[in-house]
Short mmCIF file of the C-alpha atoms (twelve columns), coordinates in Angstrom:
data_MODEL
# 
_entry.id   MODEL 
# 
loop_
_atom_site.group_PDB 
_atom_site.id 
_atom_site.type_symbol 
_atom_site.label_atom_id 
_atom_site.label_alt_id 
_atom_site.label_comp_id 
_atom_site.label_asym_id 
_atom_site.label_seq_id 
_atom_site.Cartn_x 
_atom_site.Cartn_y 
_atom_site.Cartn_z 
_atom_site.pdbx_PDB_model_num 
ATOM 1   C CA . UNK A 1   43.106 177.726 69.287  1 
ATOM 2   C CA . UNK A 2   41.746 174.576 67.971  1 
ATOM 3   C CA . UNK A 3   42.869 171.887 70.283  1 
ATOM 4   C CA . UNK A 4   44.579 170.228 67.527  1 
ATOM 5   C CA . UNK A 5   47.100 172.684 67.352  1 
ATOM 6   C CA . UNK A 6   47.651 173.383 70.787  1 
ATOM 7   C CA . UNK A 7   48.233 169.399 71.312  1 
ATOM 8   C CA . UNK A 8   50.304 169.895 68.129  1 
ATOM 9   C CA . UNK A 9   52.468 173.091 69.933  1 
ATOM 10  C CA . UNK A 10  53.144 170.825 72.809  1 
ATOM 11  C CA . UNK A 11  54.510 168.072 71.078  1 
ATOM 12  C CA . UNK A 12  56.667 170.034 69.259  1 
ATOM 13  C CA . UNK A 13  57.798 171.665 71.743  1 
ATOM 14  C CA . UNK A 14  58.893 168.151 73.237  1 
ATOM 15  C CA . UNK A 15  61.012 166.994 69.705  1 
ATOM 16  C CA . UNK A 16  63.147 169.661 69.503  1 
ATOM 17  C CA . UNK A 17  65.662 169.953 72.434  1 
ATOM 18  C CA . UNK A 18  68.399 172.960 72.208  1 
ATOM 19  C CA . UNK A 19  71.705 171.419 70.715  1 
ATOM 20  C CA . UNK A 20  74.279 172.517 72.817  1 
ATOM 21  C CA . UNK A 21  72.641 173.905 75.601  1 
ATOM 22  C CA . UNK A 22  72.682 172.161 79.098  1 
ATOM 23  C CA . UNK A 23  69.693 171.260 80.821  1 
ATOM 24  C CA . UNK A 24  68.521 173.261 83.910  1 
ATOM 25  C CA . UNK A 25  68.035 171.775 87.280  1 
ATOM 26  C CA . UNK A 26  65.269 170.042 88.404  1 
ATOM 27  C CA . UNK A 27  62.879 172.098 91.054  1 
ATOM 28  C CA . UNK A 28  63.217 170.263 94.573  1 
ATOM 29  C CA . UNK A 29  60.122 170.332 96.679  1 
ATOM 30  C CA . UNK A 30  61.162 173.839 98.564  1 
ATOM 31  C CA . UNK A 31  60.046 176.898 96.620  1 
ATOM 32  C CA . UNK A 32  63.345 178.387 98.540  1 
ATOM 33  C CA . UNK A 33  65.556 176.155 96.126  1 
ATOM 34  C CA . UNK A 34  64.276 179.128 93.588  1 
ATOM 35  C CA . UNK A 35  65.349 182.102 95.885  1 
ATOM 36  C CA . UNK A 36  69.378 180.824 94.690  1 
ATOM 37  C CA . UNK A 37  67.724 181.449 91.396  1 
ATOM 38  C CA . UNK A 38  65.951 184.648 91.385  1 
ATOM 39  C CA . UNK A 39  68.799 186.283 94.437  1 
ATOM 40  C CA . UNK A 40  72.429 184.851 93.825  1 
ATOM 41  C CA . UNK A 41  72.526 183.207 90.450  1 
ATOM 42  C CA . UNK A 42  76.260 183.268 88.934  1 
ATOM 43  C CA . UNK A 43  76.338 184.881 85.525  1 
ATOM 44  C CA . UNK A 44  77.571 182.308 83.592  1 
ATOM 45  C CA . UNK A 45  74.195 180.513 84.738  1 
ATOM 46  C CA . UNK A 46  72.271 183.574 83.625  1 
ATOM 47  C CA . UNK A 47  73.813 184.265 80.534  1 
ATOM 48  C CA . UNK A 48  72.752 179.954 79.932  1 
ATOM 49  C CA . UNK A 49  69.643 180.624 80.565  1 
ATOM 50  C CA . UNK A 50  68.667 184.114 78.932  1 
ATOM 51  C CA . UNK A 51  70.401 182.478 75.822  1 
ATOM 52  C CA . UNK A 52  68.328 179.737 75.964  1 
ATOM 53  C CA . UNK A 53  65.801 181.950 76.161  1 
ATOM 54  C CA . UNK A 54  66.708 183.998 73.248  1 
ATOM 55  C CA . UNK A 55  67.165 180.458 71.061  1 
ATOM 56  C CA . UNK A 56  63.528 179.915 71.925  1 
ATOM 57  C CA . UNK A 57  62.143 183.230 71.055  1 
ATOM 58  C CA . UNK A 58  62.536 181.728 67.570  1 
ATOM 59  C CA . UNK A 59  61.458 178.706 67.470  1 
ATOM 60  C CA . UNK A 60  58.719 177.183 64.860  1 
ATOM 61  C CA . UNK A 61  56.703 176.008 67.981  1 
ATOM 62  C CA . UNK A 62  57.517 179.598 69.847  1 
ATOM 63  C CA . UNK A 63  53.483 181.046 67.882  1 
ATOM 64  C CA . UNK A 64  51.403 178.403 68.341  1 
ATOM 65  C CA . UNK A 65  52.610 178.427 71.988  1 
ATOM 66  C CA . UNK A 66  51.743 182.308 72.058  1 
ATOM 67  C CA . UNK A 67  48.263 181.947 71.093  1 
ATOM 68  C CA . UNK A 68  48.333 179.161 73.353  1 
ATOM 69  C CA . UNK A 69  48.996 181.007 76.400  1 
ATOM 70  C CA . UNK A 70  46.295 183.485 75.051  1 
ATOM 71  C CA . UNK A 71  43.434 181.414 76.290  1 
ATOM 72  C CA . UNK A 72  45.689 180.818 79.704  1 
ATOM 73  C CA . UNK A 73  46.121 182.795 83.210  1 
ATOM 74  C CA . UNK A 74  50.069 183.844 83.728  1 
ATOM 75  C CA . UNK A 75  50.900 184.297 87.159  1 
ATOM 76  C CA . UNK A 76  54.535 185.632 87.653  1 
ATOM 77  C CA . UNK A 77  56.472 184.808 91.031  1 
ATOM 78  C CA . UNK A 78  59.155 187.688 91.576  1 
ATOM 79  C CA . UNK A 79  61.770 187.530 94.210  1 
ATOM 80  C CA . UNK A 80  62.233 191.004 94.758  1 
ATOM 81  C CA . UNK A 81  63.991 193.573 91.923  1 
ATOM 82  C CA . UNK A 82  67.382 193.228 91.618  1 
ATOM 83  C CA . UNK A 83  67.285 195.402 88.439  1 
ATOM 84  C CA . UNK A 84  64.877 198.038 87.980  1 
ATOM 85  C CA . UNK A 85  65.556 198.828 84.092  1 
ATOM 86  C CA . UNK A 86  65.236 195.003 83.607  1 
ATOM 87  C CA . UNK A 87  62.289 195.075 85.544  1 
ATOM 88  C CA . UNK A 88  61.032 198.214 83.471  1 
ATOM 89  C CA . UNK A 89  61.615 196.595 80.636  1 
ATOM 90  C CA . UNK A 90  59.574 193.842 81.572  1 
ATOM 91  C CA . UNK A 91  56.621 195.359 82.754  1 
ATOM 92  C CA . UNK A 92  56.151 197.743 78.918  1 
ATOM 93  C CA . UNK A 93  56.371 194.126 77.318  1 
ATOM 94  C CA . UNK A 94  53.504 193.189 79.111  1 
ATOM 95  C CA . UNK A 95  51.690 196.572 78.626  1 
ATOM 96  C CA . UNK A 96  51.858 195.698 75.097  1 
ATOM 97  C CA . UNK A 97  51.874 191.658 75.348  1 
ATOM 98  C CA . UNK A 98  49.505 190.965 77.946  1 
ATOM 99  C CA . UNK A 99  46.530 192.588 79.905  1 
ATOM 100 C CA . UNK A 100 47.576 192.460 83.741  1 
ATOM 101 C CA . UNK A 101 45.048 191.866 86.410  1 
ATOM 102 C CA . UNK A 102 44.310 192.148 90.135  1 
ATOM 103 C CA . UNK A 103 44.212 189.617 92.889  1 
ATOM 104 C CA . UNK A 104 40.616 191.071 93.113  1 
ATOM 105 C CA . UNK A 105 40.086 190.244 89.302  1 
ATOM 106 C CA . UNK A 106 41.239 186.691 90.031  1 
ATOM 107 C CA . UNK A 107 39.006 186.537 92.912  1 
ATOM 108 C CA . UNK A 108 35.954 187.738 90.570  1 
ATOM 109 C CA . UNK A 109 36.705 184.982 87.823  1 
ATOM 110 C CA . UNK A 110 36.546 182.302 90.460  1 
ATOM 111 C CA . UNK A 111 33.699 183.479 92.328  1 
ATOM 112 C CA . UNK A 112 32.062 183.962 89.208  1 
ATOM 113 C CA . UNK A 113 33.178 181.337 87.195  1 
ATOM 114 C CA . UNK A 114 34.032 184.086 84.102  1 
ATOM 115 C CA . UNK A 115 37.218 183.525 82.383  1 
ATOM 116 C CA . UNK A 116 40.098 186.285 82.502  1 
ATOM 117 C CA . UNK A 117 40.566 188.194 79.194  1 
ATOM 118 C CA . UNK A 118 42.422 186.745 77.237  1 
ATOM 119 C CA . UNK A 119 46.184 187.012 77.692  1 
ATOM 120 C CA . UNK A 120 45.600 187.986 81.813  1 
ATOM 121 C CA . UNK A 121 49.015 188.261 83.870  1 
ATOM 122 C CA . UNK A 122 48.878 188.878 86.872  1 
ATOM 123 C CA . UNK A 123 52.515 189.837 88.716  1 
ATOM 124 C CA . UNK A 124 53.228 188.699 92.072  1 
ATOM 125 C CA . UNK A 125 56.725 188.689 94.919  1 
ATOM 126 C CA . UNK A 126 57.645 185.533 97.572  1 
ATOM 127 C CA . UNK A 127 59.189 187.119 100.173 1 
ATOM 128 C CA . UNK A 128 58.852 190.511 99.644  1 
ATOM 129 C CA . UNK A 129 61.503 192.644 100.816 1 
ATOM 130 C CA . UNK A 130 62.167 196.161 100.575 1 
ATOM 131 C CA . UNK A 131 62.678 196.167 96.674  1 
ATOM 132 C CA . UNK A 132 59.083 195.643 96.343  1 
ATOM 133 C CA . UNK A 133 58.851 199.175 98.019  1 
ATOM 134 C CA . UNK A 134 61.310 200.840 96.736  1 
ATOM 135 C CA . UNK A 135 61.533 199.381 92.927  1 
ATOM 136 C CA . UNK A 136 58.990 197.570 92.039  1 
ATOM 137 C CA . UNK A 137 56.451 199.969 93.530  1 
ATOM 138 C CA . UNK A 138 57.660 202.907 91.577  1 
ATOM 139 C CA . UNK A 139 57.572 200.401 88.896  1 
ATOM 140 C CA . UNK A 140 54.154 199.216 88.764  1 
ATOM 141 C CA . UNK A 141 52.322 202.317 89.792  1 
ATOM 142 C CA . UNK A 142 53.776 204.348 86.530  1 
ATOM 143 C CA . UNK A 143 52.838 201.757 84.526  1 
ATOM 144 C CA . UNK A 144 48.836 201.210 86.101  1 
ATOM 145 C CA . UNK A 145 49.513 197.440 86.714  1 
ATOM 146 C CA . UNK A 146 48.557 195.909 90.018  1 
ATOM 147 C CA . UNK A 147 50.084 193.368 92.064  1 
ATOM 148 C CA . UNK A 148 50.239 191.260 95.130  1 
ATOM 149 C CA . UNK A 149 53.071 190.491 97.718  1 
ATOM 150 C CA . UNK A 150 53.144 187.691 99.675  1 
ATOM 151 C CA . UNK A 151 55.360 188.338 103.026 1 
ATOM 152 C CA . UNK A 152 56.691 186.622 105.906 1 
ATOM 153 C CA . UNK A 153 55.427 188.139 109.123 1 
ATOM 154 C CA . UNK A 154 57.806 187.013 111.590 1 
ATOM 155 C CA . UNK A 155 60.273 189.596 109.289 1 
ATOM 156 C CA . UNK A 156 58.170 192.300 109.276 1 
ATOM 157 C CA . UNK A 157 59.236 195.398 110.902 1 
ATOM 158 C CA . UNK A 158 62.689 193.770 112.218 1 
ATOM 159 C CA . UNK A 159 66.037 194.196 110.839 1 
ATOM 160 C CA . UNK A 160 66.494 189.824 110.467 1 
ATOM 161 C CA . UNK A 161 67.707 188.408 107.401 1 
ATOM 162 C CA . UNK A 162 65.975 185.660 105.151 1 
ATOM 163 C CA . UNK A 163 67.102 182.289 107.243 1 
ATOM 164 C CA . UNK A 164 68.666 181.188 104.001 1 
ATOM 165 C CA . UNK A 165 71.115 184.411 103.091 1 
ATOM 166 C CA . UNK A 166 71.834 184.000 106.681 1 
ATOM 167 C CA . UNK A 167 72.152 180.621 106.478 1 
ATOM 168 C CA . UNK A 168 74.829 181.361 103.442 1 
ATOM 169 C CA . UNK A 169 76.641 183.757 105.616 1 
ATOM 170 C CA . UNK A 170 76.815 181.763 109.012 1 
ATOM 171 C CA . UNK A 171 78.420 179.041 106.826 1 
ATOM 172 C CA . UNK A 172 80.961 180.537 105.335 1 
ATOM 173 C CA . UNK A 173 82.774 182.505 108.061 1 
ATOM 174 C CA . UNK A 174 82.981 179.326 110.207 1 
ATOM 175 C CA . UNK A 175 79.390 178.098 110.637 1 
ATOM 176 C CA . UNK A 176 79.496 174.437 111.906 1 
ATOM 177 C CA . UNK A 177 76.130 172.457 112.066 1 
ATOM 178 C CA . UNK A 178 76.209 168.227 112.435 1 
ATOM 179 C CA . UNK A 179 74.352 167.612 109.913 1 
ATOM 180 C CA . UNK A 180 75.651 170.066 107.430 1 
ATOM 181 C CA . UNK A 181 79.446 168.215 107.552 1 
ATOM 182 C CA . UNK A 182 79.470 166.474 104.578 1 
ATOM 183 C CA . UNK A 183 79.333 167.721 101.278 1 
ATOM 184 C CA . UNK A 184 80.569 170.887 99.398  1 
ATOM 185 C CA . UNK A 185 78.872 174.688 101.044 1 
ATOM 186 C CA . UNK A 186 76.931 175.141 97.647  1 
ATOM 187 C CA . UNK A 187 74.602 172.216 99.323  1 
ATOM 188 C CA . UNK A 188 74.268 173.564 102.414 1 
ATOM 189 C CA . UNK A 189 70.338 175.754 101.205 1 
ATOM 190 C CA . UNK A 190 69.204 172.169 99.998  1 
ATOM 191 C CA . UNK A 191 70.706 169.922 103.049 1 
ATOM 192 C CA . UNK A 192 68.985 171.938 105.248 1 
ATOM 193 C CA . UNK A 193 65.570 172.397 103.060 1 
ATOM 194 C CA . UNK A 194 65.461 168.608 102.988 1 
ATOM 195 C CA . UNK A 195 65.859 168.034 106.744 1 
ATOM 196 C CA . UNK A 196 62.236 167.575 109.373 1 
ATOM 197 C CA . UNK A 197 61.438 171.100 110.833 1 
ATOM 198 C CA . UNK A 198 62.507 170.682 113.692 1 
ATOM 199 C CA . UNK A 199 66.476 169.867 112.514 1 
ATOM 200 C CA . UNK A 200 66.416 172.671 109.927 1 
ATOM 201 C CA . UNK A 201 66.092 174.999 113.046 1 
ATOM 202 C CA . UNK A 202 68.340 172.925 115.411 1 
ATOM 203 C CA . UNK A 203 70.998 173.916 112.069 1 
ATOM 204 C CA . UNK A 204 70.718 176.623 112.010 1 
ATOM 205 C CA . UNK A 205 70.961 177.479 115.874 1 
ATOM 206 C CA . UNK A 206 74.673 175.154 116.209 1 
ATOM 207 C CA . UNK A 207 75.221 177.917 112.273 1 
ATOM 208 C CA . UNK A 208 74.962 181.059 114.711 1 
ATOM 209 C CA . UNK A 209 76.659 179.838 117.620 1 
ATOM 210 C CA . UNK A 210 79.383 178.551 115.910 1 
ATOM 211 C CA . UNK A 211 80.393 180.708 113.199 1 
ATOM 212 C CA . UNK A 212 83.199 183.921 113.493 1 
ATOM 213 C CA . UNK A 213 81.015 186.986 112.334 1 
ATOM 214 C CA . UNK A 214 76.995 187.057 112.798 1 
ATOM 215 C CA . UNK A 215 75.142 187.954 109.499 1 
ATOM 216 C CA . UNK A 216 74.584 191.581 108.253 1 
ATOM 217 C CA . UNK A 217 71.303 193.124 109.160 1 
ATOM 218 C CA . UNK A 218 68.732 193.514 106.714 1 
ATOM 219 C CA . UNK A 219 65.487 195.727 106.489 1 
ATOM 220 C CA . UNK A 220 62.474 194.496 106.276 1 
ATOM 221 C CA . UNK A 221 59.011 196.081 105.633 1 
ATOM 222 C CA . UNK A 222 57.250 197.550 108.422 1 
ATOM 223 C CA . UNK A 223 53.452 197.467 109.125 1 
ATOM 224 C CA . UNK A 224 52.918 200.903 107.755 1 
ATOM 225 C CA . UNK A 225 54.695 199.823 104.469 1 
ATOM 226 C CA . UNK A 226 52.518 196.984 103.865 1 
ATOM 227 C CA . UNK A 227 49.628 199.813 104.011 1 
ATOM 228 C CA . UNK A 228 51.664 201.374 102.006 1 
ATOM 229 C CA . UNK A 229 52.000 198.653 99.251  1 
ATOM 230 C CA . UNK A 230 48.147 198.250 99.484  1 
ATOM 231 C CA . UNK A 231 47.169 202.158 99.155  1 
ATOM 232 C CA . UNK A 232 49.774 201.949 95.719  1 
ATOM 233 C CA . UNK A 233 47.458 199.080 94.549  1 
ATOM 234 C CA . UNK A 234 49.446 195.817 96.054  1 
ATOM 235 C CA . UNK A 235 47.552 192.691 97.303  1 
ATOM 236 C CA . UNK A 236 49.002 191.670 100.819 1 
ATOM 237 C CA . UNK A 237 49.471 187.838 101.282 1 
ATOM 238 C CA . UNK A 238 50.436 185.598 103.334 1 
ATOM 239 C CA . UNK A 239 53.665 183.614 103.215 1 
ATOM 240 C CA . UNK A 240 53.650 181.989 106.486 1 
ATOM 241 C CA . UNK A 241 55.365 182.966 109.661 1 
ATOM 242 C CA . UNK A 242 58.966 182.193 109.100 1 
ATOM 243 C CA . UNK A 243 58.961 180.941 105.546 1 
ATOM 244 C CA . UNK A 244 59.427 176.846 106.406 1 
ATOM 245 C CA . UNK A 245 59.252 173.879 103.839 1 
ATOM 246 C CA . UNK A 246 55.640 172.640 105.038 1 
ATOM 247 C CA . UNK A 247 56.328 169.322 103.883 1 
ATOM 248 C CA . UNK A 248 58.990 168.993 105.846 1 
ATOM 249 C CA . UNK A 249 56.432 170.332 109.098 1 
ATOM 250 C CA . UNK A 250 54.147 168.363 112.094 1 
ATOM 251 C CA . UNK A 251 50.443 168.877 111.331 1 
ATOM 252 C CA . UNK A 252 50.944 171.415 114.439 1 
ATOM 253 C CA . UNK A 253 53.536 173.966 112.471 1 
ATOM 254 C CA . UNK A 254 51.373 174.058 109.671 1 
ATOM 255 C CA . UNK A 255 49.052 175.166 111.239 1 
ATOM 256 C CA . UNK A 256 50.721 177.496 113.473 1 
ATOM 257 C CA . UNK A 257 52.552 179.445 110.500 1 
ATOM 258 C CA . UNK A 258 49.815 179.386 108.518 1 
ATOM 259 C CA . UNK A 259 47.505 180.949 111.196 1 
ATOM 260 C CA . UNK A 260 49.891 182.812 112.994 1 
ATOM 261 C CA . UNK A 261 50.875 184.949 109.683 1 
ATOM 262 C CA . UNK A 262 46.775 185.308 109.503 1 
ATOM 263 C CA . UNK A 263 46.592 186.918 112.529 1 
ATOM 264 C CA . UNK A 264 49.318 189.445 112.598 1 
ATOM 265 C CA . UNK A 265 48.667 190.981 108.724 1 
ATOM 266 C CA . UNK A 266 44.724 190.894 110.012 1 
ATOM 267 C CA . UNK A 267 45.789 193.227 112.666 1 
ATOM 268 C CA . UNK A 268 48.426 195.560 110.421 1 
ATOM 269 C CA . UNK A 269 45.905 195.878 107.236 1 
ATOM 270 C CA . UNK A 270 42.773 196.000 109.559 1 
ATOM 271 C CA . UNK A 271 41.448 192.798 107.299 1 
ATOM 272 C CA . UNK A 272 42.088 189.655 106.653 1 
ATOM 273 C CA . UNK A 273 44.198 188.632 103.467 1 
ATOM 274 C CA . UNK A 274 42.488 186.352 101.027 1 
ATOM 275 C CA . UNK A 275 45.299 184.820 99.374  1 
ATOM 276 C CA . UNK A 276 48.242 182.379 100.305 1 
ATOM 277 C CA . UNK A 277 51.149 181.850 98.571  1 
ATOM 278 C CA . UNK A 278 53.075 178.132 100.032 1 
ATOM 279 C CA . UNK A 279 56.284 178.691 100.858 1 
ATOM 280 C CA . UNK A 280 57.456 175.151 99.483  1 
ATOM 281 C CA . UNK A 281 56.336 175.836 95.937  1 
ATOM 282 C CA . UNK A 282 54.488 172.580 96.230  1 
ATOM 283 C CA . UNK A 283 50.623 172.091 97.007  1 
ATOM 284 C CA . UNK A 284 50.356 170.646 100.670 1 
ATOM 285 C CA . UNK A 285 46.812 169.663 101.731 1 
ATOM 286 C CA . UNK A 286 47.623 170.130 105.786 1 
ATOM 287 C CA . UNK A 287 47.988 173.740 104.220 1 
ATOM 288 C CA . UNK A 288 45.046 173.866 102.110 1 
ATOM 289 C CA . UNK A 289 42.324 172.557 104.944 1 
ATOM 290 C CA . UNK A 290 43.815 175.278 107.535 1 
ATOM 291 C CA . UNK A 291 43.657 178.252 104.628 1 
ATOM 292 C CA . UNK A 292 39.688 176.970 103.736 1 
ATOM 293 C CA . UNK A 293 39.038 177.499 107.889 1 
ATOM 294 C CA . UNK A 294 39.652 180.950 107.789 1 
ATOM 295 C CA . UNK A 295 38.474 181.956 104.873 1 
ATOM 296 C CA . UNK A 296 41.052 181.874 101.739 1 
ATOM 297 C CA . UNK A 297 39.955 182.319 98.176  1 
ATOM 298 C CA . UNK A 298 43.100 182.085 96.790  1 
ATOM 299 C CA . UNK A 299 46.587 180.190 97.060  1 
ATOM 300 C CA . UNK A 300 49.468 180.203 95.013  1 
ATOM 301 C CA . UNK A 301 52.124 177.341 93.708  1 
ATOM 302 C CA . UNK A 302 55.480 177.554 92.231  1 
ATOM 303 C CA . UNK A 303 55.335 175.307 89.639  1 
ATOM 304 C CA . UNK A 304 56.504 177.230 86.549  1 
ATOM 305 C CA . UNK A 305 53.100 176.349 84.940  1 
ATOM 306 C CA . UNK A 306 50.438 178.697 82.932  1 
ATOM 307 C CA . UNK A 307 46.944 177.840 84.054  1 
ATOM 308 C CA . UNK A 308 43.907 178.043 82.809  1 
ATOM 309 C CA . UNK A 309 41.920 181.499 82.499  1 
ATOM 310 C CA . UNK A 310 38.490 180.608 85.419  1 
ATOM 311 C CA . UNK A 311 41.283 178.084 88.048  1 
ATOM 312 C CA . UNK A 312 39.903 175.249 88.373  1 
ATOM 313 C CA . UNK A 313 41.327 174.921 91.949  1 
ATOM 314 C CA . UNK A 314 41.364 178.090 93.976  1 
ATOM 315 C CA . UNK A 315 43.724 177.349 96.178  1 
ATOM 316 C CA . UNK A 316 46.186 175.689 94.140  1 
ATOM 317 C CA . UNK A 317 46.998 178.347 91.431  1 
ATOM 318 C CA . UNK A 318 49.525 178.004 89.036  1 
ATOM 319 C CA . UNK A 319 52.747 180.715 88.723  1 
ATOM 320 C CA . UNK A 320 55.345 181.237 86.104  1 
ATOM 321 C CA . UNK A 321 58.900 181.794 87.847  1 
ATOM 322 C CA . UNK A 322 60.670 184.323 86.679  1 
ATOM 323 C CA . UNK A 323 64.006 186.633 87.212  1 
ATOM 324 C CA . UNK A 324 63.583 190.834 87.524  1 
ATOM 325 C CA . UNK A 325 66.945 190.264 85.220  1 
ATOM 326 C CA . UNK A 326 65.359 188.245 83.051  1 
ATOM 327 C CA . UNK A 327 65.901 189.530 79.316  1 
ATOM 328 C CA . UNK A 328 63.113 190.465 77.699  1 
ATOM 329 C CA . UNK A 329 63.205 187.903 75.014  1 
ATOM 330 C CA . UNK A 330 63.453 185.078 77.016  1 
ATOM 331 C CA . UNK A 331 60.928 186.556 79.254  1 
ATOM 332 C CA . UNK A 332 58.933 186.490 76.230  1 
ATOM 333 C CA . UNK A 333 58.986 182.731 75.952  1 
ATOM 334 C CA . UNK A 334 58.614 182.086 79.664  1 
ATOM 335 C CA . UNK A 335 55.681 184.044 79.245  1 
ATOM 336 C CA . UNK A 336 54.315 181.658 76.305  1 
ATOM 337 C CA . UNK A 337 55.234 178.637 78.086  1 
ATOM 338 C CA . UNK A 338 57.312 177.582 76.117  1 
ATOM 339 C CA . UNK A 339 60.631 178.325 78.330  1 
ATOM 340 C CA . UNK A 340 58.531 176.325 80.994  1 
ATOM 341 C CA . UNK A 341 57.596 173.440 78.797  1 
ATOM 342 C CA . UNK A 342 60.683 173.133 77.109  1 
ATOM 343 C CA . UNK A 343 62.185 172.772 81.129  1 
ATOM 344 C CA . UNK A 344 60.084 170.388 81.699  1 
ATOM 345 C CA . UNK A 345 60.986 168.413 78.709  1 
ATOM 346 C CA . UNK A 346 64.744 168.222 79.457  1 
ATOM 347 C CA . UNK A 347 63.916 167.003 82.780  1 
ATOM 348 C CA . UNK A 348 62.455 164.114 81.144  1 
ATOM 349 C CA . UNK A 349 64.801 163.410 78.905  1 
ATOM 350 C CA . UNK A 350 67.531 163.038 81.600  1 
ATOM 351 C CA . UNK A 351 65.608 161.111 84.036  1 
# 
């Protein structure tokens, strides 16, 4: 696509706000912020976002964005599969509109400096709960679509809930922490992620000892499940030991979180992982240094952007945030890059 058309498409998207639709909240520095969107998204918000996708699908610039996206790499970042029918419809859409590629294909493009095929899409999962094994793997296998799952190593083989689910449950059942006494309960997760990591851990401990009830257990993947996923075409990557916000951690914790998970995954898989997903969503230079020392070849952000077909910065590859329950029409606008561009425009407009 000529450069002038590409530039025109972006400027047109920025010039055409959707009347009557509220702006999406800007993402913060932690990828865990979109855990709430993916798993606990209020029905009204889901309807508003899908309605926005319906409108954008018919926007005059959508064909231009779709043409531009053909020359970009789309990496989709899911958090489990909450709606297997909708997820299957999204995968069918990928088969018709795109070229699903594997983690190995992305690595090959980086190594050989040879672009991926047009409309290349890599499917990834952060946190990797059991739905990746029970729902995602069968759907992916039936369609011959490869994927990558980034796992939290200290949860493997346990029945511990994700810490953000645990914190929400404890706060709703009488849990209190000195640093969390102000503000609405809906802001709990945001406040926890904004804390320095030692303060976050201390607040979680206070919630645990003061709550009236313990959170329900959550069966996590086992080392054998990781092997089953890998054998089924789902590569396994590092997502740290405990999913802290790396930007709130000191240097020693950043190193321990990455190397501890690396060692555990190497032991379970019989080979070292080569890919990492930043649990705080954005690039951390200290983390990149550790990844380079350990021989990692690919690193993934959560910045809701398309990337080049030959990743310019292999340890800083952009990803698009997507929900398994997203309508196929909104899914199209995410895949084309129009919905992400619209969100960026809205953030700039209200700033």
